[in-house]
MIDOTI-96976 format. One line per 3 residues: number of its first residue (from 0); their letters; for each residue x, y, z of C-alpha. Coordinates in steps of 0.5 Angstrom, whole numbers, plus 500, padded with zeros to 3 digits. Example, Ala and Ser with C-alpha at 12.3 -4.5 7.8 and 13.67 -1.06 7.14 Angstrom:
<pts>
0	as	525:491:516  527:498:514
</pts>
This chain:
<pts>
0	xxx	195:185:720  193:192:718  197:196:723
3	xxx	204:200:721  210:195:720  217:197:720
6	xxx	222:194:715  225:190:721  218:186:722
9	xxx	218:179:723  213:173:724  213:172:732
12	xxx	211:165:734  208:164:741  204:160:746
15	xxx	200:162:752  198:157:757  195:158:764
18	xxx	199:156:771  198:149:770  200:148:763
21	xxx	193:148:760  193:152:753  189:158:753
24	xxx	184:158:747  182:165:744  187:170:748
27	xxx	188:176:745  195:178:743  196:185:741
30	xxx	202:190:740  201:195:746  198:202:744
33	xxx	195:199:737  189:196:735  193:190:731
36	xxx	194:183:734  191:176:734  188:171:738
39	xxx	191:164:740  188:157:737  186:151:740
42	xxx	193:149:743  194:156:745  199:158:739
45	xxx	199:165:736  203:168:730  204:175:729
48	xxx	207:180:725  211:185:729  218:188:731
51	xxx	222:184:735  223:187:742  216:191:742
54	xxx	211:190:748  206:185:747  199:185:751
57	xxx	196:179:753  189:179:755  184:173:757
60	xxx	177:174:761  179:171:768  186:172:768
63	xxx	191:178:769  193:182:763  201:181:762
66	xxx	206:185:758  212:181:755  217:183:750
69	xxx	216:180:743  221:174:741  220:168:737
72	xxx	218:162:741  216:166:747  212:162:752
75	xxx	207:166:756  203:164:762  197:168:765
78	xxx	195:167:772  188:167:774  185:174:777
81	xxx	180:170:780  178:177:784  177:180:777
84	xxx	180:187:780  182:189:774  175:188:770
87	xxx	172:194:767  165:195:770  160:200:767
90	xxx	158:206:772  153:212:771  157:216:765
93	xxx	163:212:765  167:206:767  172:204:773
96	xxx	176:198:774  173:193:779  178:195:784
99	xxx	176:202:784  169:201:786  167:204:793
102	xxx	159:204:792  155:198:791  155:196:784
105	xxx	155:189:781  156:187:774  154:181:771
108	xxx	158:179:764  155:175:758  160:169:761
111	xxx	156:169:767  149:169:764  143:164:766
114	xxx	143:159:760  138:157:755  132:159:752
117	xxx	132:166:755  127:172:751  127:177:757
120	xxx	134:180:758  133:181:766  132:173:766
123	xxx	139:173:764  141:175:771  135:172:775
126	xxx	138:170:782  145:172:780  145:179:784
129	xxx	143:180:791  138:185:792  135:184:785
132	xxx	128:181:785  126:179:778  119:177:778
135	xxx	116:173:773  109:171:774  107:169:767
138	xxx	113:166:764  110:161:759  106:167:756
141	xxx	110:170:750  107:177:751  109:177:759
144	xxx	115:181:761  118:180:768  118:186:774
147	xxx	124:188:777  126:191:784  132:193:787
150	xxx	132:192:795  125:193:796  119:198:795
153	xxx	119:205:797  113:209:794  106:208:795
156	xxx	104:211:788  110:212:784  113:206:780
159	xxx	118:202:785  122:199:779  129:201:777
162	xxx	131:206:772  133:202:765  139:205:762
165	xxx	141:202:755  148:204:752  147:210:756
168	xxx	140:212:754  136:212:760  129:210:760
171	xxx	131:204:755  125:199:753  128:192:755
174	xxx	123:189:749  127:193:744  134:189:745
177	xxx	135:181:743  138:177:749  144:175:745
180	xxx	146:182:744  147:184:751  154:184:753
183	xxx	153:186:761  148:188:766  150:192:771
186	xxx	146:194:777  147:200:781  144:199:788
189	xxx	146:204:793  145:212:792  152:213:792
192	xxx	152:210:785  145:212:783  145:219:785
195	xxx	148:221:778  141:220:775  138:225:780
198	xxx	130:224:780  130:217:777  135:214:781
201	xxx	131:212:788  129:205:786  136:203:783
204	xxx	139:203:776  140:198:771  145:199:766
207	xxx	145:194:760  151:194:755  150:191:748
210	xxx	156:188:744  160:193:739  166:190:735
213	xxx	170:185:737  176:180:734  183:182:732
216	xxx	184:187:727  182:185:720  178:179:722
219	xxx	170:179:721  166:174:726  160:172:725
222	xxx	155:168:730  149:164:729  145:163:735
225	xxx	139:159:735  134:155:740  128:151:740
228	xxx	124:151:746  118:147:749  114:149:755
231	xxx	111:143:758  105:145:762  105:143:769
234	xxx	099:140:773  092:144:773  088:146:779
237	xxx	084:140:782  077:141:781  071:137:781
240	xxx	070:133:775  063:132:772  061:126:775
243	xxx	064:129:782  060:135:781  053:131:780
246	xxx	055:127:786  056:133:790  049:136:787
249	xxx	052:143:787  048:145:781  043:143:775
252	xxx	046:137:771  046:139:764  048:132:762
255	xxx	055:134:759  062:132:761  066:139:760
258	xxx	073:140:762  073:148:761  080:149:763
261	xxx	083:143:759  079:146:753  082:153:753
264	xxx	089:151:755  095:147:751  099:141:754
267	xxx	105:144:751  107:151:747  113:152:743
270	xxx	119:158:743  123:159:737  129:164:736
273	xxx	134:165:730  140:170:731  145:172:726
276	xxx	151:177:728  157:180:724  162:184:728
279	xxx	169:186:727  175:191:728  178:195:723
282	xxx	185:200:723  181:206:726  174:203:728
285	xxx	169:197:729  162:195:726  157:190:728
288	xxx	150:188:726  145:183:728  138:180:726
291	xxx	133:176:730  127:173:729  123:170:734
294	xxx	116:166:734  112:163:740  105:161:742
297	xxx	103:161:749  099:155:754  093:158:753
300	xxx	090:157:746  090:164:744  096:168:745
303	xxx	102:168:741  108:173:739  112:174:732
306	xxx	118:179:732  123:181:727  129:185:730
309	xxx	135:188:727  141:192:730  147:196:727
312	xxx	153:199:731  159:203:728  165:207:730
315	xxx	170:210:727  176:214:729  180:220:725
318	xxx	185:225:725  190:220:729  184:218:733
321	xxx	183:225:736  176:225:733  171:219:734
324	xxx	164:218:731  160:212:734  152:211:732
327	xxx	147:205:733  140:203:731  136:198:734
330	xxx	129:197:730  124:191:732  117:190:729
333	xxx	112:185:734  106:182:733  102:180:739
336	xxx	096:176:740  092:176:746  088:171:750
339	xxx	084:173:756  087:171:763  080:172:766
342	xxx	077:166:763  082:161:767  078:163:773
345	xxx	071:162:769  073:155:766  075:153:773
348	xxx	069:155:777  064:154:771  059:148:771
351	xxx	062:142:768  056:139:766  054:145:761
354	xxx	056:144:754  061:148:749  056:148:743
357	xxx	049:147:742  046:141:738  047:146:731
360	xxx	054:147:732  053:154:735  056:156:741
363	xxx	052:155:748  051:161:752  049:160:759
366	xxx	043:165:762  046:165:769  049:167:773
369	xxx	049:174:770  055:176:765  057:169:765
372	xxx	062:167:759  063:161:755  071:161:756
375	xxx	072:157:749  068:162:745  071:168:748
378	xxx	078:165:747  077:162:740  073:167:737
381	xxx	075:174:740  080:178:736  085:181:741
384	xxx	092:183:738  097:189:738  102:191:733
387	xxx	108:194:736  115:198:733  121:199:738
390	xxx	126:204:735  132:206:739  138:210:736
393	xxx	144:214:738  149:218:735  155:221:738
396	xxx	162:225:737  168:225:741  174:229:741
399	xxx	180:227:745  183:234:746  189:232:751
402	xxx	192:225:751  199:223:755  202:220:761
405	xxx	199:224:766  193:228:763  187:225:759
408	xxx	182:230:757  176:229:752  169:231:750
411	xxx	163:228:747  156:230:744  151:225:743
414	xxx	143:225:741  139:219:742  132:218:740
417	xxx	127:212:743  121:211:739  115:206:741
420	xxx	108:205:738  103:201:739  096:199:735
423	xxx	091:195:739  086:192:736  080:188:739
426	xxx	073:185:736  068:181:739  063:178:735
429	xxx	055:178:735  055:171:738  060:172:743
432	xxx	058:172:751  059:180:751  054:181:746
435	xxx	049:177:749  049:180:755  050:187:752
438	xxx	045:187:748  049:189:741  051:185:735
441	xxx	059:185:736  064:191:739  070:193:735
444	xxx	076:197:739  082:200:736  087:204:740
447	xxx	093:207:738  099:210:742  106:212:741
450	xxx	112:214:746  118:218:744  124:221:747
453	xxx	129:226:745  135:226:749  141:231:748
456	xxx	147:230:752  154:233:753  160:230:757
459	xxx	167:232:759  172:227:762  179:229:765
462	xxx	184:224:768  190:226:772  195:220:773
465	xxx	201:222:778  206:217:781  201:215:787
468	xxx	195:219:785  189:218:780  183:223:779
471	xxx	178:221:774  173:227:773  166:227:769
474	xxx	162:233:768  156:234:763  149:237:761
477	xxx	143:233:759  136:235:756  131:230:755
480	xxx	124:231:752  119:225:753  112:225:749
483	xxx	106:221:749  100:221:744  094:217:744
486	xxx	087:216:740  082:211:739  075:209:738
489	xxx	070:204:739  063:202:736  058:197:736
492	xxx	053:193:732  056:190:726  052:187:720
495	xxx	058:182:719  063:179:723  068:177:718
498	xxx	070:184:717  073:185:725  075:191:727
501	xxx	077:193:720  070:197:718  070:200:725
504	xxx	066:205:722  060:201:720  057:200:727
507	xxx	050:202:728  053:205:735  056:211:731
510	xxx	049:213:728  046:212:734  051:217:738
513	xxx	053:212:743  060:210:740  066:212:743
516	xxx	072:216:741  078:219:745  085:222:745
519	xxx	090:224:749  097:227:749  102:229:754
522	xxx	109:232:754  115:233:759  122:236:759
525	xxx	128:234:764  134:238:764  140:236:769
528	xxx	147:238:770  152:233:773  159:232:775
531	xxx	163:226:779  170:226:781  174:219:783
534	xxx	180:219:787  185:213:787  191:213:792
537	xxx	196:207:791  190:203:789  189:203:797
540	xxx	184:209:798  178:210:793  173:216:794
543	xxx	168:218:789  163:224:790  158:226:785
546	xxx	152:232:784  147:232:780  142:239:779
549	xxx	136:237:776  129:240:774  123:237:771
552	xxx	117:241:768  113:235:772  114:239:778
555	xxx	110:245:781  113:252:780  116:252:787
558	xxx	120:245:786  122:245:779  129:244:781
561	xxx	133:239:786  140:237:788  142:230:789
564	xxx	149:229:792  153:223:793  159:221:796
567	xxx	163:214:797  169:211:800  173:205:800
570	xxx	180:202:803  184:196:800  187:194:807
573	xxx	191:189:804  195:195:800  196:198:807
576	xxx	203:197:810  201:196:817  197:191:815
579	xxx	202:187:810  202:181:814  195:180:813
582	xxx	196:179:805  198:171:806  190:170:809
585	xxx	187:176:805  188:177:797  183:183:798
588	xxx	180:186:804  176:193:802  171:196:807
591	xxx	167:201:803  161:206:805  157:211:801
594	xxx	151:216:802  147:219:797  140:223:795
597	xxx	136:220:789  129:222:787  123:219:784
600	xxx	119:222:779  115:217:775  108:220:775
603	xxx	104:223:770  105:230:767  101:236:769
606	xxx	099:233:776  102:240:779  097:244:775
609	xxx	089:245:775  086:240:770  079:240:767
612	xxx	075:234:764  069:233:760  063:232:765
615	xxx	056:231:762  052:235:756  048:241:757
618	xxx	042:243:752  044:251:751  042:255:745
621	xxx	038:249:742  044:245:742  048:240:746
624	xxx	054:242:749  059:238:752  061:241:759
627	xxx	068:241:763  069:241:770  075:241:775
630	xxx	079:234:775  085:236:780  087:241:784
633	xxx	094:245:783  100:244:787  105:249:786
636	xxx	109:245:791  109:238:788  116:235:788
639	xxx	120:229:787  120:223:792  127:224:795
642	xxx	131:218:798  137:218:802  141:212:803
645	xxx	146:209:807  150:203:805  156:200:808
648	xxx	160:194:806  166:190:805  169:186:799
651	xxx	174:180:800  178:175:797  181:169:801
654	xxx	184:162:800  189:165:794  182:168:791
657	xxx	179:162:791  173:165:796  171:171:794
660	xxx	165:175:797  162:181:800  157:183:806
663	xxx	153:190:806  148:193:810  143:198:807
666	xxx	138:204:810  134:207:805  129:213:807
669	xxx	124:215:802  121:222:804  116:226:801
672	xxx	112:221:798  106:222:793  099:221:796
675	xxx	092:223:794  089:227:801  083:230:802
678	xxx	083:237:800  079:242:804  073:246:800
681	xxx	074:251:800  079:254:798  080:248:793
684	xxx	075:246:788  076:239:787  076:234:793
687	xxx	083:231:793  090:233:792  097:230:790
690	xxx	102:232:795  109:230:798  108:228:805
693	xxx	110:220:807  116:217:809  118:209:808
696	xxx	124:206:810  128:200:807  133:196:811
699	xxx	137:190:810  143:186:809  146:182:803
702	xxx	151:177:803  155:174:797  160:168:797
705	xxx	163:165:791  168:159:791  172:156:786
708	xxx	172:149:789  176:146:783  180:151:779
711	xxx	187:148:778  186:142:773  182:140:767
714	xxx	176:139:772  173:146:774  167:148:779
717	xxx	165:154:782  159:155:786  156:161:789
720	xxx	151:164:794  147:170:794  143:172:800
723	xxx	139:178:802  134:180:807  130:187:807
726	xxx	124:190:810  120:196:808  116:200:814
729	xxx	112:206:813  114:211:818  110:217:816
732	xxx	104:218:813  101:225:815  103:232:817
735	xxx	100:238:820  095:240:814  094:233:810
738	xxx	093:227:815  091:220:814  091:214:819
741	xxx	092:209:814  092:207:806  088:201:804
744	xxx	090:197:798  088:192:793  080:192:793
747	xxx	077:185:794  074:183:788  066:183:787
750	xxx	060:188:785  060:193:790  065:191:795
753	xxx	069:196:799  074:191:803  081:191:802
756	xxx	087:186:802  092:190:805  093:196:810
759	xxx	099:200:811  099:205:817  105:209:820
762	xxx	110:204:824  107:198:820  111:194:814
765	xxx	109:194:807  105:188:805  101:187:811
768	xxx	095:183:810  089:186:814  083:181:815
771	xxx	080:177:821  084:172:825  081:165:824
774	xxx	079:161:830  076:155:828  069:152:826
777	xxx	063:150:830  059:144:830  056:146:823
780	xxx	062:148:819  061:155:820  068:159:820
783	xxx	069:162:827  074:169:828  076:172:834
786	xxx	073:179:836  077:184:840  076:180:846
789	xxx	080:174:843  073:171:843  071:166:838
792	xxx	065:168:834  061:166:828  064:170:822
795	xxx	057:172:820  057:176:826  064:180:824
798	xxx	065:187:825  070:191:821  073:193:828
801	xxx	075:186:829  080:186:823  087:186:825
804	xxx	094:185:821  094:177:819  101:176:815
807	xxx	105:179:810  106:178:803  113:181:802
810	xxx	118:176:802  124:178:807  129:173:805
813	xxx	131:171:798  137:166:797  140:163:790
816	xxx	145:158:789  149:158:783  154:152:780
819	xxx	158:152:774  162:146:772  167:145:766
822	xxx	171:139:764  175:140:758  170:142:752
825	xxx	164:140:757  160:145:761  154:144:766
828	xxx	151:149:770  145:150:775  141:154:779
831	xxx	137:154:785  133:160:788  128:161:793
834	xxx	124:166:798  122:165:805  119:168:811
837	xxx	112:170:808  105:169:807  101:168:800
840	xxx	093:169:800  090:163:797  085:167:792
843	xxx	083:160:789  081:157:796  078:164:798
846	xxx	074:164:792  072:156:790  075:152:796
849	xxx	069:151:801  063:147:800  059:153:800
852	xxx	063:157:796  059:161:791  062:159:785
855	xxx	059:153:781  065:148:781  070:148:787
858	xxx	076:145:789  076:137:790  080:139:797
861	xxx	073:142:799  071:135:800  077:133:803
864	xxx	082:137:807  077:142:808  071:138:809
867	xxx	070:141:816  069:148:814  063:150:810
870	xxx	062:157:810  067:163:810  069:163:803
873	xxx	070:170:800  072:173:807  079:176:808
876	xxx	081:171:814  088:168:816  085:161:814
879	xxx	086:163:807  094:165:808  099:160:807
882	xxx	106:160:808  109:161:801  117:159:803
885	xxx	119:155:797  126:153:794  126:151:786
888	xxx	131:148:781  130:154:776  135:153:771
891	xxx	140:147:769  144:147:762  149:142:759
894	xxx	153:144:754  159:142:749  164:146:745
897	xxx	167:144:739  173:148:737  177:145:731
900	xxx	184:146:730  184:149:724  180:155:725
903	xxx	180:159:719  173:158:718  169:156:724
906	xxx	172:159:731  168:154:735  161:151:736
909	xxx	157:150:742  151:145:743  147:145:749
912	xxx	141:142:752  137:147:758  131:146:762
915	xxx	128:151:766  123:151:772  124:144:773
918	xxx	121:143:780  119:147:786  120:145:794
921	xxx	114:148:798  108:147:803  104:152:799
924	xxx	098:149:796  096:154:791  100:155:784
927	xxx	107:155:784  109:160:789  115:163:785
930	xxx	110:166:780  106:170:785  108:177:785
933	xxx	113:179:790  115:186:788  111:193:789
936	xxx	107:194:795  101:189:794  105:182:794
939	xxx	103:175:796  096:175:792  095:168:788
942	xxx	090:170:783  085:165:781  087:167:774
945	xxx	094:166:774  097:164:768  099:156:767
948	xxx	106:154:769  111:150:765  117:146:765
951	xxx	121:149:759  126:144:755  130:147:750
954	xxx	136:145:745  140:150:742  147:151:738
957	xxx	152:157:738  157:157:732  162:163:731
960	xx	165:163:724  169:168:720
</pts>
């Protein structure tokens, strides 16, 4: 041990057990007020050099901390804190005990994460938090990342994704961290907790905390974490085989039997992850570091990913712990290989009797329809990749000015840098389908982008602790500058394909004057002043109030600054004397209410200013001169979208804290929504202008229940249910100056189309499909639709005025069921999750599901269950809408932990088997409905180019050693 000992120090032996007498392995035993201590072994025993009678603090996750006077042979019994009221929860610019929370905040620790081969940090908490939607549309693609949304979409043009904060650094990139480095993920769901982030908090906030130093003082811990996963492709779309195609007489028979989809996909892909970390605690600080290697390929024959990552953290105290230095650095280098998802659609619809190759071995190229590609050629021979670098660094210094029983005052100054760059490379050879239709010999494209953000932040924290009162206050200043740069070039007509894009300057298009070059740059600055006060009266009454004043260069001259206040209040009724009798039934009953104002400013810089862009070339003074013309109007009143949110809820624990949960209702009104409206000319020079006009309203409620079915013996079972309901309504779209009757979204694919799948108008819900209502078929198999007089007419007589709202693609109901079992060294967990009450537009049936569809090949169902309908393909009608409800077994993990009695070298070893995306129960006939987009304002469209789905099987090992 490295803490100071007096001469009277001696060896103290002790034992730590739970309430039923089971030994607690790995409990921390620390001398109060020091960093010195030890941990218990497999039998719950510990040895510690300290003075007899000194106070020891014993802690273990899931149990109440206990203090005891040191004596040899001491026995300590820890009692479960099932409600976790003393758990430390990370909040914006600080932390609080869970019992002090008065707003809607949920924290998931690493012990509660989803298990198995997880590469996306947000997949760790998928299905774990009510109101958090983690949507993975291409999980088997190694280069994909899930989209996340908190309590629905609220904006028409700005981002609907939450702000991500990594170790206090706002705007962090999730791809820069390893999942094994994540310690906890906290979600700030209401404005009462998120308002301290001002113009970026309207969509909620995700706080990610990574690992720091751990273990007893002087002990260095190593962790090796490795897993290998195999993605087993699920069934492919059921289309006509070559023989069925011939019998159907759909097109020319070229005499071949080609399964195009099978040729561009794999039956299985792999994913490998290797991780090694080291961490420890010294007398005056901590340190930690990790290395991570990942390699994976996709279910298409082109996609792949390889990455190397490293991370280092260090903290050091000085001047009797009055001065503290902390720093961290994460660096990740990634190489990505891309396929082309559009080729899935091509492969499904292409004539299956066409050959892949000509007789001489060269690739076959069909000459009709126009722009048709050979999908095998495109996937195998095109080169499309990117090299990325992610860097996240932070350094801060903290000064503890005053520390005693009543007062605690400290201040800190920090600097953070986030840097990403991305070099995209593309080359299509001279014999490619693109070159054939474009009339050139190969095309090369190189595009380079980089993003970086500098952030400087000052904080001051003060805590006043009196007998019955505690006040915690934080004030701060934040300065942040974000920059982006881009440069790129494109050339065509190459003599050799082997050089790819490396000799991009050798193409003939550059000499002909038809090559392309481009560049761009943007910069914005965000400044904020903020403060928050938390009040605690006898652990009974909790209140919080915050205010952020923030300004951004993105906004117009009349709206540079804004104020974002919040307040919340909670009352622990079991602590109120008048309700003392209820403690026999309730261990915790805490109603809470919050209100706050947040902002949304995720739009490009310079939108408030008049801009110009190149517009043709003009022959002036015997030379060609590039002309410039206005491309946007100035709007000095352009400001942030403002969200005003009210939240009311109650947290409870009953049955001796075996049953815990919460129920809450929320109402979030987003005002001053950004949208481009027609601008009067004059006075404006451009025909549209971005202004703040609209209003949306998100309402809903959430229910969370966790129950310890068995907890007092060797066999333990905890089960939990998360349920959320929510909808979004557009309540305002026009004002006295700028008017719009509706907003059309998601343009129908095809050349020259002007129809949209979605329409939103005042009073309507987000996600509503807009089209014709299906009325059946006539005797010739023609689709019938309803007109405005409810008469069934042929679709050929359709008029746009007959369109109506025919369904909604946004799921209002989300449900997840989590279970965790353990018996001694064994553990088993599984998760079901589902979504209900919505429709999916089946684009595959819409495009290739009827006998008279315009594609070469079609679904077999066109001659089976859909045989009576022949026309109507490509028409946006309710016939192609299906119920999207589903329930799926998403995760199943079985593990065994081996803990040796002699832990001088190996602390423990865990081996596990895991499966993901095991099965889905649904009546929907398209792709797995869980991969259909459920976030944003155009949800529920099942693309015919959707990435293949897979069941993932993985085996992993985690070993901790000294």
